[in-house]
C-alpha positions, 0 to 999 in steps of 0.5 A: 720878212720871212723865208719859206722853203719849197718842196725841192729845197729852194728858199724864197723871200716873202714879205707880209703886211696886215691881218685878215683874209689872206692875199698872195701876190705873184709877180711878173717876169720883169718884176719882183716882190717889190712890184706889188707895193701899191697893192700891199699898202692898200690891201693890208688895211683889211687883209693879210697880204704876202708878196714873194720873190720867185726862185731866181729873183734875189733875195730868194735863192737862184738854183744853179740847175736849169731844170729847177725852173718850170711852170709846174715849179712856179705853180707849186711855189705858190703852195709852198709860200702858203704852207710856209706862212700857215695859210690854208686858203687865199685870194691869189693875184698874179700878173703875166708870168705870175698870172700863168702861175696863178691860173695853173694854181687854180687848176691844180689846187682849187681847194686852196684858192678863195679866188684867182686874179689872172692879170696880163696873162697870155703873151705867146699863147696864140698858136700863130705866135708860138714859134716867134715867142719861143725864138724870143725866149731864146734870144732873151735868155742868151742876151741875159747871159752874154750882156748882163742884166743892166744892159738887158733891162735898159731895152726890155723896160722900153718894150711896146707894152711898157712905154704906156707906163713910161708916158704916164708916169716917168718916175714910177717907170724909172723905179720899175726899170731900176728894180729890173736892172737889179735882178740876177741875169742867170736866174732870169735867163733860166726863168725864161727858158724853163718857165716862160719857154716851156709853159703850155698855151692857154689855148691848150688848157680849154678842157681844164679851164672849162671845169674851173669853179674858182671865182676868177677875175681876168684883167688886162690893159687894152694896149697889152696887145698880145694878151687881148685874144687869149683873155677873150678866149679865157673869158669864153671858157672859164664859167666863173670868170669876168674880164676887165679891160683897163683903157689906154693901159699896157702890161704893167697894169698894177703899177701903171694904174694902181688905183683902178687895179686896186678898185677892181680887185676890192670889188671882186674880193667883196663879191666873192667873200659875200657869196655873190660871185656868179657862175655863168648862166648857160642861157648867156651862151646861146648864139642868137641875141634873142635867145630864140 
């Protein structure tokens, strides 16, 4: 275990395991550094793995100033973790909120990324869902501050893209729900308002994503409904991307289907490290299926 300090002085809790090429795991809103345990155990056999708790998630510090939480901060915190651990380049793996941060890291610091795994990314990104998403963010933040973490976690862990996990693996889902209930209500509320609520839609990042040259793996579950269309869009736009869709799987793909998730990542890393990950052939985007 270690602590690193961000540019604005926030101390982040980091856990490491293994030796080799570095991988940095970036968790989702309802998770924390512990959410990556199935990946830490598997990949630490061949890689140097690091997982950290985002600002507002104990044992990392919870800044009292709401303005300390933003998408840019979440992106830069990945860099701070790498700097604090002495890592120049790494595979960056993020889920949901962490997937957004990973995507932004690739856009802002492409020279620091060996590859990007952007998993479960896209909730609230569709233009027709923008107002509803912002209303949800406000409701979630207010509920956290008024009712506390335990009450919120009991409901949030049973969301429509979480029940797949509960049905498949009640024991694993219960561990996830219990860990969620241990989070800091203020840190989670500020994260909702500052990071989630203010982040740009992926549909507004088309120009930047079209210029992205870092190998990118997009990964979602086919029952993670709010993320399906945004991921098809990202696949169309990012020339170095591939899209993996796990069947009968919800939002928490890395803990719901850890073996499939790990296998996809292992194959991706191997292709990247061997120099075999492709950039899309422009001929593949011709509208006609015959190319004529």
